[in-house]
C-alpha positions as CSV (number, residue, x, y, z in Angstrom):
1,M,-11.6,-11.1,1.4
2,T,-14.8,-9.2,1.5
3,L,-15.1,-5.6,0.4
4,L,-17.8,-3.2,1.2
5,L,-18.5,-0.8,-1.7
6,T,-20.4,2.4,-1.7
7,P,-23.4,2.3,-4.1
8,Q,-21.6,4.9,-6.2
9,L,-18.4,2.8,-6.5
10,N,-20.4,-0.2,-7.2
11,E,-22.1,1.6,-10.1
12,A,-18.9,2.9,-11.4
13,L,-17.3,-0.5,-11.5
14,G,-20.3,-1.8,-13.4
15,V,-19.9,0.9,-15.9
16,Y,-16.2,0.2,-16.2
17,A,-17.0,-3.5,-16.7
18,E,-19.4,-2.5,-19.6
19,L,-16.7,-0.2,-21.2
20,Y,-14.2,-3.0,-20.8
21,R,-16.6,-5.4,-22.8
22,T,-16.9,-2.7,-25.4
23,A,-13.2,-2.0,-25.7
24,Y,-11.9,-5.6,-25.6
25,G,-14.8,-7.5,-27.1
26,H,-15.4,-9.9,-24.1
27,E,-17.3,-9.7,-21.0
28,A,-15.6,-9.7,-17.6
29,A,-17.2,-9.6,-14.2
30,V,-16.3,-6.9,-11.8
31,V,-15.0,-9.5,-9.4
32,D,-12.6,-10.6,-12.1
33,L,-11.4,-7.0,-12.9
34,V,-10.8,-5.6,-9.5
35,P,-7.7,-7.7,-8.6
36,A,-5.9,-6.4,-11.7
37,M,-7.1,-2.8,-11.0
38,L,-5.7,-3.1,-7.4
39,E,-2.4,-4.6,-8.5
40,T,-2.0,-1.8,-11.0
41,F,-2.9,0.8,-8.4
42,L,-0.3,-0.5,-6.0
43,A,2.3,-0.9,-8.6
44,G,2.0,2.7,-9.5
45,D,2.2,4.0,-5.9
46,K,5.9,5.0,-5.6
47,A,5.6,5.8,-1.8
48,F,4.1,2.3,-1.2
49,A,6.9,0.6,-3.3
50,A,9.6,2.5,-1.4
51,A,8.1,1.7,2.0
52,R,8.0,-2.0,1.0
53,R,11.7,-2.0,0.0
54,K,12.7,-0.8,3.5
C-alpha cells in the first residue's frame, strides 16, 4: 500500500517519531509506527466496529 501524505502530516509524523524515541528510549521509523497508529484508531472507532459486526 502506498500513502500520499501532506507535507504537514509528514512533518507531524516525524515529530511524533522523535517524541516516541525520547519517551521509549529507542528509535522507530514512521513507517513502523503508522500501522500501530492506524490499528489503534480503527479499534477506537465505535461506529466502524459496529458496522463491521453487521
